Every structure is written in structure tokens, then in C-alpha cells.
C-alpha positions as CSV (number, residue, x, y, z in Angstrom):
1,M,-0.1,0.1,0.0
2,S,1.5,3.5,-1.2
3,E,1.5,5.9,1.7
4,E,2.3,9.5,1.4
5,L,2.2,12.7,3.7
6,L,1.4,16.4,2.4
7,I,2.3,19.1,4.4
8,N,0.8,22.6,3.6
9,I,2.3,25.5,5.8
10,T,1.1,29.2,6.0
11,P,2.0,31.4,8.8
12,Q,-1.5,31.0,10.3
13,E,-1.7,27.3,10.1
14,T,-0.2,24.0,9.5
15,R,-2.2,21.2,7.7
16,I,-1.1,17.6,7.2
17,A,-2.8,15.2,5.0
18,F,-2.1,11.4,5.3
19,L,-2.7,9.6,2.0
20,E,-3.2,5.7,1.4
21,N,-3.0,4.9,-2.5
22,G,-3.8,8.5,-3.2
23,M,-6.9,8.6,-1.0
24,L,-7.1,10.9,1.9
25,Q,-7.4,9.2,5.1
26,E,-6.5,11.6,7.9
27,V,-6.1,15.5,8.4
28,H,-4.3,16.9,11.2
29,I,-4.6,20.8,11.6
30,E,-2.8,23.2,13.9
31,R,-3.4,26.9,14.0
32,S,-0.7,29.2,15.4
33,R,-3.1,31.1,17.6
34,R,-4.4,27.6,19.1
35,R,-2.0,24.9,19.3
36,G,-2.8,21.5,20.9
37,L,-1.9,20.9,24.6
38,V,-1.7,17.1,24.7
39,G,1.8,16.3,26.1
40,N,2.4,19.7,27.7
41,I,3.6,19.4,31.4
42,Y,2.4,22.1,33.9
43,R,3.0,23.2,37.4
44,G,-0.7,23.6,38.8
45,K,-2.5,24.3,41.6
46,V,-5.5,22.2,42.9
47,V,-8.6,24.9,43.3
48,R,-11.5,22.4,44.1
49,V,-11.7,18.8,45.2
50,L,-15.1,17.0,44.3
51,P,-15.3,13.6,46.5
52,G,-18.6,12.8,44.8
53,M,-16.8,12.7,41.3
54,Q,-13.7,11.5,42.7
55,A,-11.8,14.3,40.8
56,A,-10.4,17.7,41.2
57,F,-10.3,20.9,39.2
58,V,-6.6,22.2,38.7
59,E,-5.7,25.6,37.6
60,V,-2.8,25.6,35.0
61,G,-3.2,28.8,33.2
62,L,-5.6,27.9,30.6
63,E,-8.9,29.4,29.4
64,R,-10.6,26.9,31.7
65,T,-9.7,24.9,34.7
66,A,-8.6,21.4,33.9
67,F,-9.9,18.0,35.2
68,L,-7.9,15.4,37.2
69,H,-9.5,12.2,38.0
70,A,-8.3,10.0,40.9
71,S,-7.6,7.2,38.5
72,D,-5.2,9.5,36.6
73,I,-3.3,10.1,39.8
74,D,0.1,8.3,40.5
75,H,-0.7,7.2,44.1
76,D,2.9,6.4,44.9
77,L,4.0,9.9,43.8
78,E,1.5,11.4,46.0
79,G,2.5,9.1,49.1
80,E,-1.1,7.6,49.4
81,N,-2.5,4.4,48.4
82,S,-6.0,5.3,48.8
83,E,-8.4,5.7,45.9
84,Q,-10.2,8.7,47.7
85,I,-9.3,11.8,46.0
86,S,-9.8,13.8,49.2
87,L,-6.6,11.8,50.7
88,L,-4.8,12.2,47.5
89,L,-5.3,16.0,46.9
90,R,-6.4,19.0,48.9
91,E,-7.4,22.6,47.8
92,G,-4.4,24.9,47.4
93,Q,-2.0,22.0,46.8
94,D,0.6,22.3,44.0
95,V,1.0,19.5,41.6
96,V,2.7,18.5,38.3
97,V,0.5,17.3,35.7
98,Q,0.5,16.5,32.0
99,V,-2.3,17.2,29.5
100,A,-3.7,14.0,28.4
101,K,-6.9,15.2,26.4
102,D,-7.2,18.5,24.6
103,P,-10.3,20.7,25.8
104,L,-13.2,19.6,23.9
105,G,-16.5,21.7,23.7
106,T,-17.1,23.0,26.8
107,K,-14.8,20.6,28.7
108,G,-11.7,21.6,30.2
109,A,-8.3,19.7,29.5
110,R,-8.0,16.1,31.0
111,L,-5.0,15.9,33.2
112,T,-2.7,13.0,34.6
113,T,0.0,12.8,37.1
114,H,1.3,9.9,35.2
115,I,4.1,11.9,33.2
116,S,5.1,10.4,30.0
117,I,7.7,11.8,27.4
118,P,7.6,10.4,23.6
119,A,10.6,10.1,21.5
120,R,11.0,8.3,18.1
121,Y,11.1,4.8,19.4
122,L,10.2,4.8,23.3
123,V,7.9,6.7,25.6
124,Y,9.7,7.6,28.9
125,M,7.6,7.1,32.2
126,P,10.0,8.3,34.7
127,N,7.9,7.6,37.8
128,N,7.0,4.0,36.7
129,G,9.3,1.0,36.4
130,H,7.3,-1.0,33.8
131,I,8.7,-1.9,30.5
132,G,6.0,-2.5,27.7
133,V,6.0,-3.1,23.9
134,S,3.5,-1.9,21.6
135,Q,0.7,-4.4,20.7
136,R,1.3,-3.8,16.9
137,I,4.5,-5.6,17.1
138,E,3.3,-9.1,17.0
139,D,6.4,-11.2,16.7
140,E,7.4,-12.8,20.1
141,A,11.2,-12.9,19.5
142,E,11.3,-9.2,18.5
143,R,9.2,-8.4,21.5
144,E,11.4,-10.0,23.9
145,R,14.7,-8.7,22.3
146,L,13.2,-5.1,22.3
147,K,12.1,-5.5,26.0
148,S,15.4,-7.1,27.1
149,T,17.5,-4.3,25.2
150,V,15.5,-1.5,26.8
151,R,15.7,-2.9,30.1
152,D,19.4,-3.2,30.1
153,L,19.9,0.2,28.5
154,A,17.5,2.0,31.2
155,A,19.5,0.3,33.9
156,E,22.7,1.9,32.4
157,H,21.6,5.3,31.5
158,S,18.1,6.6,32.6
159,P,16.1,4.3,35.1
160,G,12.4,4.4,34.8
161,G,9.6,2.9,32.8
162,Y,9.4,2.7,29.1
163,I,7.0,1.7,26.3
164,V,8.6,0.5,23.2
165,R,6.7,2.1,20.2
166,T,5.7,0.5,16.8
167,A,8.5,2.3,15.2
168,A,11.1,0.3,17.1
169,E,10.4,-2.9,15.3
170,S,13.8,-3.9,14.1
171,A,15.5,-0.8,15.5
172,P,19.2,-1.3,16.2
173,Q,20.4,-1.1,19.7
174,D,22.3,2.0,19.1
175,A,19.2,3.9,17.9
176,L,17.4,2.8,21.1
177,E,20.2,3.9,23.3
178,K,20.1,7.3,21.6
179,D,16.4,7.8,22.6
180,I,17.0,6.7,26.3
181,C,19.8,9.4,26.4
182,F,17.8,11.8,24.9
183,L,14.7,11.1,27.1
184,G,17.1,11.1,30.3
185,K,18.7,14.7,29.5
186,L,14.9,16.1,28.6
187,W,13.5,14.8,32.0
188,A,16.7,16.2,34.0
189,E,15.7,19.8,32.5
190,I,12.1,19.4,33.3
191,Q,12.9,18.4,36.9
192,D,15.2,21.5,36.8
193,R,12.3,23.8,35.7
194,I,9.8,22.2,38.2
195,K,12.1,23.0,41.1
196,S,12.9,26.4,39.9
197,G,9.6,28.0,40.6
198,S,6.4,27.8,42.7
199,D,3.7,29.6,40.5
200,V,1.3,28.0,37.9
201,A,3.4,27.6,35.1
202,L,4.0,25.8,31.7
203,I,6.9,23.5,32.3
204,H,7.3,21.6,29.0
205,E,5.7,22.0,25.8
206,D,5.3,19.1,23.1
207,M,6.8,19.6,19.7
208,P,4.9,21.4,16.9
209,L,2.5,19.5,14.7
210,V,4.9,18.8,11.7
211,M,7.6,17.4,14.2
212,R,5.1,15.2,16.1
213,T,4.0,13.9,12.8
214,M,7.4,13.0,12.0
215,R,8.0,11.3,15.3
216,D,4.7,9.5,15.5
217,L,3.3,8.7,12.0
218,A,6.4,8.7,9.6
219,D,7.4,5.1,9.4
220,A,9.1,2.9,6.9
221,D,5.9,2.5,4.9
222,I,5.7,6.3,4.1
223,E,7.0,6.6,0.3
224,K,7.0,10.3,0.1
225,I,6.8,13.4,2.4
226,R,5.9,16.6,0.3
227,I,6.4,20.0,2.1
228,D,5.3,23.2,0.3
229,S,7.3,25.5,2.5
230,R,11.2,25.5,1.9
231,E,11.9,26.8,5.6
232,T,9.9,23.8,7.0
233,Y,11.4,21.4,4.6
234,L,14.9,22.2,5.7
235,K,13.9,21.7,9.4
236,V,12.2,18.5,8.9
237,Y,15.1,17.1,6.6
238,K,17.4,18.1,9.4
239,F,15.3,16.3,12.0
240,A,14.9,13.3,10.0
241,S,18.8,13.1,9.3
242,K,19.3,13.0,12.9
243,F,16.5,10.9,14.2
244,I,15.1,9.0,11.3
245,P,18.0,8.7,8.7
246,G,16.2,6.0,6.6
247,L,13.4,8.3,5.8
248,S,15.3,11.5,4.8
249,N,15.7,10.6,1.2
250,R,11.8,10.6,0.9
251,I,11.5,14.1,2.0
252,E,10.7,16.6,-0.8
253,H,10.2,20.3,-1.0
254,Y,7.0,21.0,-3.4
255,A,7.7,24.2,-5.2
256,G,4.8,24.1,-7.7
257,E,2.6,26.9,-8.6
258,R,-0.7,25.0,-7.6
259,P,-1.4,24.8,-4.2
260,I,-0.3,21.3,-2.9
261,F,-3.7,20.3,-1.4
262,D,-5.5,21.2,-4.8
263,L,-3.0,19.2,-6.8
264,Y,-4.0,16.0,-4.8
265,G,-7.8,16.7,-4.5
266,V,-7.3,17.1,-0.5
267,E,-9.3,20.5,-0.5
268,D,-12.3,19.0,-1.9
269,E,-12.3,16.0,0.2
270,I,-12.0,18.3,3.5
271,Q,-15.0,20.1,2.2
272,R,-17.0,16.8,1.9
273,A,-15.8,15.6,5.1
274,L,-17.8,18.5,6.6
275,G,-21.1,17.3,5.3
276,R,-23.5,14.9,6.6
277,K,-24.0,12.8,3.6
278,V,-21.4,10.4,2.3
279,Q,-22.0,9.0,-1.4
280,L,-21.0,5.4,-1.8
281,K,-20.0,4.3,-5.5
282,S,-22.9,1.8,-5.6
283,G,-25.2,4.5,-5.3
284,G,-26.1,3.9,-1.6
285,Y,-24.9,6.6,1.1
286,L,-24.1,7.3,4.7
287,I,-25.7,9.9,7.0
288,I,-23.4,10.9,9.8
289,D,-24.3,12.9,12.6
290,Q,-22.0,14.1,15.3
291,T,-23.7,15.1,18.7
292,E,-22.2,15.8,22.3
293,A,-23.0,12.5,23.5
294,M,-22.1,10.2,20.4
295,T,-21.8,9.9,16.7
296,T,-24.4,8.0,14.8
297,V,-24.1,6.6,11.3
298,D,-27.0,5.5,9.2
299,V,-26.4,3.3,6.0
300,N,-28.9,3.5,3.0
301,T,-29.3,1.7,-0.2
302,G,-30.2,4.9,-2.1
303,G,-30.1,4.1,-5.9
304,F,-28.5,0.9,-5.6
305,V,-30.8,-1.9,-6.8
306,G,-28.4,-5.0,-7.2
307,H,-28.8,-7.8,-9.9
308,R,-30.5,-10.6,-8.1
309,N,-32.4,-10.0,-5.0
310,L,-32.9,-7.5,-2.1
311,E,-30.8,-9.5,0.5
312,E,-27.8,-9.4,-2.0
313,T,-28.4,-5.7,-2.4
314,I,-28.1,-4.9,1.2
315,F,-25.1,-7.0,1.7
316,K,-23.1,-5.4,-1.0
317,T,-24.1,-1.9,0.3
318,N,-23.2,-2.8,3.9
319,L,-19.8,-4.2,2.9
320,E,-19.0,-1.1,0.8
321,A,-20.3,0.9,3.9
322,A,-18.2,-0.7,6.3
323,Q,-15.0,0.3,4.4
324,A,-16.3,3.9,3.8
325,I,-17.3,4.3,7.6
326,A,-13.8,3.2,8.8
327,R,-12.2,5.9,6.4
328,Q,-14.7,8.5,7.4
329,L,-14.0,8.0,11.2
330,R,-10.4,8.7,10.6
331,L,-10.8,11.5,8.3
332,R,-13.3,13.3,10.4
333,N,-11.5,12.2,13.6
334,L,-14.4,11.2,15.2
335,G,-13.9,9.6,18.7
336,G,-16.1,8.4,21.7
337,I,-19.3,6.2,21.2
338,I,-20.2,5.5,17.8
339,I,-23.4,3.8,16.8
340,I,-23.7,2.3,13.3
341,D,-27.1,1.3,11.8
342,F,-26.5,-1.1,8.9
343,I,-29.3,-2.0,6.6
344,D,-30.9,-5.0,8.2
345,M,-29.7,-8.4,7.1
346,E,-31.4,-11.7,7.6
347,D,-28.5,-14.1,6.9
348,P,-26.3,-14.4,10.0
349,E,-23.3,-14.9,7.7
350,H,-23.8,-11.7,5.9
351,R,-23.9,-10.1,9.4
352,R,-20.7,-11.8,10.4
353,L,-18.8,-10.8,7.1
354,V,-19.9,-7.2,7.4
355,L,-18.6,-7.1,11.0
356,R,-15.4,-8.4,9.9
357,A,-15.0,-6.1,7.0
358,L,-15.4,-3.1,9.5
359,E,-12.7,-4.8,11.8
360,K,-10.2,-5.4,9.2
361,S,-10.7,-1.5,7.7
362,L,-10.0,-0.3,11.1
363,E,-6.8,-2.3,11.4
364,R,-4.7,0.8,9.9
365,D,-6.3,3.3,12.2
366,H,-3.8,4.9,14.5
367,A,-6.5,5.5,17.2
368,K,-7.6,2.4,19.1
369,A,-11.1,1.2,18.4
370,N,-13.3,-1.5,19.9
371,I,-16.3,-3.1,18.2
372,S,-19.3,-5.1,19.9
373,E,-21.4,-7.6,18.2
374,V,-24.7,-6.5,16.3
375,S,-27.0,-5.7,18.9
376,A,-30.7,-7.0,19.3
377,L,-31.8,-3.8,17.6
378,G,-29.6,-4.5,14.5
379,L,-27.0,-1.9,15.7
380,V,-23.2,-2.1,15.8
381,Q,-21.9,-0.3,19.0
382,M,-18.1,0.8,19.0
383,T,-15.7,3.2,20.7
384,R,-12.8,5.0,19.1
385,K,-10.2,6.7,21.3
386,R,-10.8,10.5,21.2
387,N,-7.3,12.0,21.3
388,R,-7.9,15.5,19.7
389,E,-10.9,17.4,18.5
390,S,-12.8,16.3,15.7
391,L,-12.4,17.9,12.1
392,E,-15.7,19.6,12.4
393,H,-15.1,21.2,15.7
394,V,-11.7,22.4,14.4
395,L,-12.9,24.1,11.3
396,C,-16.4,24.8,12.4
397,E,-18.4,26.5,15.1
398,T,-22.1,26.4,16.2
399,C,-24.3,28.3,13.9
400,P,-26.2,31.1,15.7
401,T,-28.9,31.2,13.1
402,C,-30.0,27.5,13.7
403,S,-29.5,27.5,17.5
404,G,-27.0,24.7,17.4
405,R,-28.9,22.5,15.1
406,G,-25.9,22.7,12.7
407,T,-22.5,24.2,12.1
408,L,-20.7,26.5,9.9
409,K,-17.1,27.6,9.1
410,T,-15.8,30.1,11.5
411,P,-14.6,33.6,10.4
412,E,-11.1,32.4,10.8
413,T,-11.5,29.5,8.5
414,V,-13.1,31.7,5.9
415,C,-10.2,34.1,6.1
416,Y,-7.6,31.6,5.4
417,E,-9.8,30.3,2.5
418,I,-9.8,33.9,1.3
419,F,-5.9,33.9,1.4
420,R,-5.7,30.7,-0.4
421,E,-8.2,31.9,-3.2
422,I,-6.2,35.0,-3.6
423,M,-3.0,33.2,-4.1
424,R,-4.9,31.1,-6.8
425,A,-6.1,34.1,-8.5
426,V,-2.8,36.2,-8.7
427,R,-1.2,33.1,-10.0
428,Q,-3.6,32.5,-12.8
429,F,-4.6,36.1,-13.9
430,D,-3.1,39.5,-14.1
431,A,-4.6,42.2,-12.0
432,Q,-3.7,45.6,-10.5
433,Q,-5.5,45.2,-7.3
434,L,-8.1,42.8,-5.5
435,L,-11.4,43.4,-3.8
436,V,-12.8,40.8,-1.1
437,L,-16.3,40.9,-0.8
438,A,-17.5,39.0,2.5
439,S,-19.7,39.0,5.5
440,Q,-19.2,41.7,8.4
441,E,-17.8,39.3,10.5
442,V,-15.2,38.0,8.0
443,V,-14.1,41.7,7.1
444,D,-14.0,42.6,10.8
445,L,-11.4,39.8,11.5
446,L,-9.5,40.5,8.0
447,V,-9.0,44.2,9.2
448,D,-8.4,43.9,12.8
449,E,-6.7,40.4,14.0
450,E,-5.7,39.3,10.7
451,S,-4.5,42.8,9.4
452,T,-0.9,41.6,9.9
453,S,-1.4,38.8,7.6
454,V,-3.1,40.7,5.1
455,A,0.0,43.1,5.0
456,E,2.3,40.3,4.5
457,L,0.2,38.8,1.9
458,E,0.1,42.3,0.1
459,E,3.9,42.5,0.2
460,F,4.1,38.9,-1.0
461,I,1.8,39.3,-4.2
462,E,2.8,43.0,-4.6
463,R,-0.8,44.2,-5.1
464,P,-3.3,46.0,-3.0
465,I,-6.2,44.2,-1.4
466,N,-9.3,45.9,-0.6
467,F,-12.5,44.7,1.4
468,Q,-16.2,45.4,1.1
469,V,-18.9,44.1,3.5
470,E,-21.7,42.5,1.6
471,S,-24.8,42.4,4.4
472,L,-26.6,39.5,2.5
473,Y,-23.5,37.3,2.4
474,T,-23.4,34.4,4.9
475,Q,-20.3,33.8,7.3
476,E,-19.1,31.3,4.6
477,Q,-19.8,33.3,1.4
478,F,-17.1,35.4,-0.3
479,D,-15.9,36.6,-3.7
480,V,-12.4,37.8,-4.8
481,V,-12.7,40.2,-7.6
482,L,-10.0,41.1,-9.8
483,M,-9.4,44.9,-10.7
């Protein structure tokens, strides 16, 4: 299977597309004004203990207080073996915590005191003595080799717990030793920062998205990594040459005139991933509804009538739907509880084959998923690990017009679409100046918070950009007029 990474860099955001056989499977987006927090380590202060919930709220300097559950507290670290939160924490207490989950919707960040620091091949757990190996490494001899090697190296360099990552399969001993030495030095620096102050503060910040992707996603199966920013390309190439030398010759700088996401059809796929309806090749379709509590997926035959009988039509539609659903879960990054309503099948063997097709399609998913059997109501219940916000939550906001029944793109998202449209326009046509027609909210953002970006863009394209409010335009509507 051919795998590629496309990396699109602008001053405002970084977007990474993961393709398999030319088809978009995952999108990762990080905006400079709103970076992800997972992996960050803070010196926090307990502001409220809730014995009824066995949890506490911790102030770490974010917009909302973060949430720490008793199950996420290292009891040995706190000097207590009790499961009672009131015996583990008290109000006003200082505590070193790490973000396990980003804030989602109205919820604050989820914290843990089980500190873990990832590198290319290993995850270091300084307060734990356990040595574990990724379940994706299946060869028993290789698992034992890795565990034994890491145990010996840890005893020599940096004692503590380690998890051997999937990327470590077949990795030589010297590569594992470099990781352990790097992690030991990093942990020593973090400890110094912890001891050097007493106020709420950020102690350690995880890498930016591009470097995290190289560390976590880039492996031997990746054929090409294309980056449309020369500056970022040089940084990534230097990083790969040092930590992933086998991958450095696959990194390319894309210098084409056409935007890299347009060239591979990624922009269109992202737009389709924001819609409820997913068309299947057979004529059937999916309806995907994301709610606060869960995500539901409804499978319909649509215009597909088959060639023999109704049962065959239903079976073939469900088989195709199973593969499409697995892809949509990854592409939209849907997590938590997911309920799938396949079309009812009479034949038990058909139900088994459809469930197996879903399981097989999810095997390549980087997020862990658990699938139940078909319920008495004919529903498939599953969970998928929620490690970051969904694509819809990143790009859209609740629509004020429909009181939360749907979503629309944020003014920020529309601004960046306008910037990309301007770049397309000036590359294709000759114009003395440009006029952007947009809604009041979008124009306000362009002339205020994004004014620096507009000025930089004007300097780059060497043409003035003017703005005009169109009161009848919705927040998502805009036009770029060449003058």
C-alpha cells in the first residue's frame, strides 16, 4: 500500500494530509493561535476537590480549569495508596500534571500525573518501572529482544519505565540507546524547571505538529513526504537526518505553482468531510451525525438495486459502507461512542462478514477502536479513542442562526480560504488590485486581528487588497474580484 504525507504550511496554520493509495485518510490541523496541548507539562494548583466525582479541578493557566480524576493520579507519587480523591489532593496544593486530552467543546483539558515523554522509538515514564511493548509488534522474538534491550539500557542510563513504540520494530540497539539518553536529559531539564519556581506555569511544551507527525506517523511504509514550505522542509530534513535517517531521502520540497492540497484533491475531500451525507460508489450513502454524547452513522441503499435480490443488494451496500465508515472515522477524527445502523440483514453469515470487514478496515487506524457484536436492534456499537478535536470542531462553530442544530465555518477558517483563493487568483490572472466581498464578521477579522497577515500577503503578491462588506452574504460566502 502506497502511503504519502502532504504538509501545507502558512503563517497562520499547519495542515497535514495522510494519503493511502492516493486517497485521503487523515487530516491534522494546528493553528498558530490555538496549538494543541496534549503532552504539555504544567505546574498546577488544585482549586477544587470533588469527592462525589472522585476528581479535582486544577488551575494550570488555561482558559478553563482542567480536570484531574483520581484514576489518573500516581498514588505512589502522592505518598498515598488510597483511591479517595480527598486523601490524594487538597485545595491549594501544588501538583505537576500533564495534559492527556485537549479541551473539547465546553470541557476543560483532561490531566494526569502519570508523566510520559515520547521520543521516536520509546515513551519514557520516569515515575514508573514498567517496560512494555506496543501490541502492534506481533513477533514474540522481536518483542522479547526489544524488552530485554530497553531494560538493560535503562538500567545503565535512565532508570524508569518505558513503552516501546511500533516504530521501534527492527530498530538497532544504538538507536534505542540514543532515545534513552535523549529522554533522560530532557527529563532532567524538566525537573530543574519544576524546582525553579512555585507559581502556576508551563514547564514543558510538546513539539509542533510537523515534528510530532514525523515522530509519530512517519515510518518505513511512507513513500513520500512533500512539504510546500522550503523553511519547514529544511527543518524536517535536518530532524529526519538526525533521528530517522532512513526517511530523509523521501522528503521533498514541493515548489509547484498549484497549491499542494489542490493538486491531490485534498481540499475537496476536506469540504466533503464537513457534510452529513457520504455518497457510496454503488449508489448507496451514509448519513453521519455528530452530537455531544455520540456519533451516529446511518447506512442507506439509495439508488443501488443490485442484480439478483434485495438481500444481495443490502449485503453489498453494507460491505461497501463498512470500508467507507472506517475511512470517515479517521478522516473526520470521530471519537467516543459511535453507533452504526447498517441495513438489516437476515443472513447471520452476512452480518458476520460485514462486521469483519469493518474490523479489518479499522486495523490501519492509528486510534484504538473497540467493536461490539450486532445488537438485538441490529445496531453496531463501537468506541474510538478520542485524542484530539474532530475535524468539524476544528474548522466549524455552532451556527447562531439555527441555535445549534448545525454548524458553519468560523470567520477564521473563511479568512484563510480567502487567502488561498487570492493566491490562486494572482497566479492565474493579471490584476492591478483585488477586492474581497465578504460578510461583516469576516471583514472585521481581516482588518483587525488578521491585518498583519493581510499586510504580509499584500507584500508577497505586490498588489493592494481591499475589503467590502456584503450584508446579504452568509459567514461562509465570499468573492475575490480582480480589478
